[in-house]
Structures are given as structure tokens and as C-alpha cells.
C-alpha angles and dihedrals in degrees: 000000000000126000096264093051091045094054093045090053092051097048090048091054094250127130114264123197087255138354110281116242127218129194117163097356088132134009090264097055098050140109131243113255094238098055089039090056090051091048096052093044088057085056090054093252112138108180135130112280114233125203114230097182116034098194094053098030090234119170127240104234120232123223094244090058093042092054095046091052091046091238114174104189135070127190119243109197130159091215093063102027094101095044091050090061096048131085114264091238090064088068131081111281116218135165113228119223091261090059099256115138113222138170124236126197116285110271095030108146115203119168124198113221128212092260090055096254122132125234121199112218127211133195113325091017093286116161110247107167142357134217116198118227109283090013125142102222144359126276122207112255097208111090118245096203101042097141090230123147115253116236107211090195089062090063105107107157114196111254103178142055126217114252092235091056091049092050092050091046092051093050093049092048092050091048094052093044094050099038102040136041092220126124110248119223112201126212130164112109121040144144131248113189100165109013127085102257099080094044093053096055115106094224094054111049144335089216137087144252096261091053091050091051089054092048090056087063104031106029101035098154092053092045091051090049092052093047091046091055089047092055092045092054094043092050091054091052094045089051090056092047090049090053088053102047105013114171095358084096124063093196142012128217101238097173143021102187117155093206102165142058123213089271108034148339122296093236132033111263090244093055090045090052092050102041111021108027098065091060093049089050094052094051094044091047090055094049093048093045097048106030141034091234127123115230115244125200128191116199126152127207136030104339100148095126092050096053097082089047092051090048091052091047092055106263109152103182131037125200144216096006095207099213093183093063124092116284092005099108111146093234092054094047094049094044094051105031107019111131092018101074132017114247107219103184136003091119097123136007104242095188101061112000107042098047099036111028129082120259089254092056091046089053094051092044091053092046092054095046092048091049090057099042093047094049089098125054111278120314098118134101116182122234134131121262101276125318127345106242130222096255095057111115110247089226088063091051090053091048090049096057096037088056093045091055096041099046094037093059115091 
């Protein structure tokens, strides 16, 4: 069974020959460029390290590493399709604070300030994000709790894709489909109804997250109108991406909506059901009616009470399955939702276990989680809970993927 077949079995709740493994399939299942460089050097691979995600300093994985770790999934994104087909030396060379030389995408504009910090520049030279000296990743500069009033008329969600981008995307998708056996996970147009990403975009609001939470309760008609326009625009873009890559993908990331804290959900389940769920349903209905794709949702935190609502709305796959958050114990999730939604993640606690435990403890932790998540037929893809950070010992990363392959093989 090849990787593509293996993933399709798992997401259709059938029994694959082993549990599929993901590393870097999306920007929330990746690995920091520094620890990645250490990992591949231990494999005897000495190549330039490329950065796939500038904000998070995530590495672009190379096929030699992917194959040695038994990874079954590759990302298919329009934003990085061109860079993925270029030589590393065509990118922007920078030396990270730890001394590692890496290559960012062409056109990346990073300015070093007098205090040694880095500032990431956007279009027109606007400051987007800052990394303090000796930091590990960028933080957005724009405040998320500014107390500003949201102007609904300023909400102009993008509803089209340039032809050049679509052509590059299509070529990259065809190349990966024809030259690898990996399952391709598409991402490029998605919604965010509760998380920070939508509210930080210049063409959406000039407001803040706390103001948006209030609008969901006090200005419901306006909030529904804004979210409706968001779904309309996202659907148009997804349609264009589908025309470009079609069935090269098995799933599409329809939402990145960090809807939970460590302790509970951001909204009451009743308010979620009233305000947010209908818009998820409309987008998922369109994807299922017009494509063969599964719908993929990323949401961190404690989201237990939302899971049945997402299932009912048409979400097929949930990531990252943050098992350290309240009510997100693997046993509970499998007992209540096993066979109804695919758990993509939950393989290892990246907050406490992966960075701080010994390799032996990591191995046992992975074994136990896989035992639980594979107790029902299919419906599980292994990856750690969110990205592997720079301070994780490389020995623990090796233990993580050795265990995933060993205990996932039947």
C-alpha cells in the first residue's frame, strides 16, 4: 500500500496497512527549521535548509527526510508552489540568531533593527511582525485586543485568484501527483470565524477580537452578513483552486479557526450553534457537492463541545487534537466521536512531553496515544500536536517518528 492509498483508507474509516504519518502537511504540523536541520544532518543529509513558513520559521521538508521518517502527506499550497520548484539559492539567505543559515522565499523582506530584533515587512514596506533578538519566531505587531470599533463596510474578503498563481499551482500539483506517491493536502482559501487570522487582515476589519466576540452577541445580523460574505468569497476561491488541481488533493483545509483556550471554548456552545455553525455548514456543503475532497479543520485548544457541531456541519477531519487541553483526553474523544470524524494529530503532547521528556518517555507516550486512537477502525492520521519547536531535543524527534512507525504498523 503506498502513501496515497494509506491516507485515503484512514480518512474513509477503513483499515490501512499502518497508521499514516504527517509532518509538515499543513503549517500546524511542521517542524522548526533549526531542529529540522539537526535532524537531517544526523541522517547524513547536508543540504541548504529552506523556510516554508516565514512567520513560524518552519522548514520545507525534503523528500529524503520524508521517506526516512515514513511521512505520507505533502502540502499543496498556492503560496509556496513557485518557491518549491526553485533552487534554494534563489531565495533570501539569512542567518538565524542561533547561527544557522537558511533560505526564505524570494521577495521576503526582513529588516534588522538597532536592538538586534528582526521586523518582517509586507507590501509597501509596512511592518507586519517582529522577532526579538534570540527569538524563535515572529509575532504579529498589530494588536489583537485593541478595543477599536469594527467597520463592517471595510470587510472586503478576497474572492479571486490571479491566473499566474493558478497556473503555477496546477503545475506543482501535477508534478507532485505524478512524481510521488504521497497524499496531497490542499490549503489556500479558508474561513476563520472565531480565531485571530480573519480579524487581523487589513481588508476585513480595523477592529479586534474582543469587539468581534461582542458583535456575535449584540449585532447578530451584521455578524451573519459579514460571515456570509466571507463564505461567498472563500467558495469562489476554492472553486478556482479546484479547477487548477482537481483530484490531485484528497482534502482541502476549509478553516483555520483557533476556537478554544487551554481550558474551554471561546464561545458558549449555544452561541456557536446559532452564529458560527451555519456558515461552516454552507461551505462544507459546497465542497462536498462540487468536489471529491474531504473537509479539513484546524482548531487548537479545548474544543470538545464544538466537535459534534462540526461533524453535523460537514467537517471530516480535525487537527491538531490538542490532548493536553481540557476535555480533550484521547479516550473521551475516541469513545464519543470515533468513526464520525478523522483525528489528525494527538500523537504527542508538544507542550510538556516532546520538549522536556526523555526519548524513552516520548516513545511510551506515543505508543499509548496510538493505541487509543487506533482502537476504532481507521479515522486516525498520526502527527504531533501542532509544530515541533526549536528547543525540542533532536533525539526526541527521532524517538517520536520511530515510535509512530513501529506502533502504527499492524
